[in-house]
C-alpha positions, 0 to 999 in steps of 0.5 A: 436412220438405221440400217441392217446389213450382211458382210462377207468375210474373208473365209467366205462366211456371212455376218449380220448386224445393224448400225446407225452409221454404216460407213463407220461401222464397216471401217471398224469391222476392218480394222479389228474394232468390230464384232469379235466374230469378224476380227479374225476374218478380215477384210470383210466386204459389204454385200447387202443392206436395208435402210430401216426407220428406226433402231427398234425395227433395224434390230428385229430385222437383224434378228429375223435375217439372222434366223435365215439359212446361209442359203436364204441369205445368199438368195436375199443378197442376189435378189437386191437391186443395186450393187454395192462394193462389189456386192448387192444392197437394197435401199437409196443409191 
């Protein structure tokens, strides 16, 4: 199962990505082995996740979320029903 996620970086910026192993990917971001964007903005915190049935669907959803404005991303995060690591997420418990 693939997932789309949004991280909040230490400087307050948001980073959107997708993965098939969210826990491993979050550890990679926080250890400096993740995306170049997050390397200098650690620690990062998971504030949103959305499960997707396939990698291609997750990649398309990631692209759609990346096109949203910051304000729209914050609204998306706020609408999530379940908290995750001090943030919000959408999906299974």
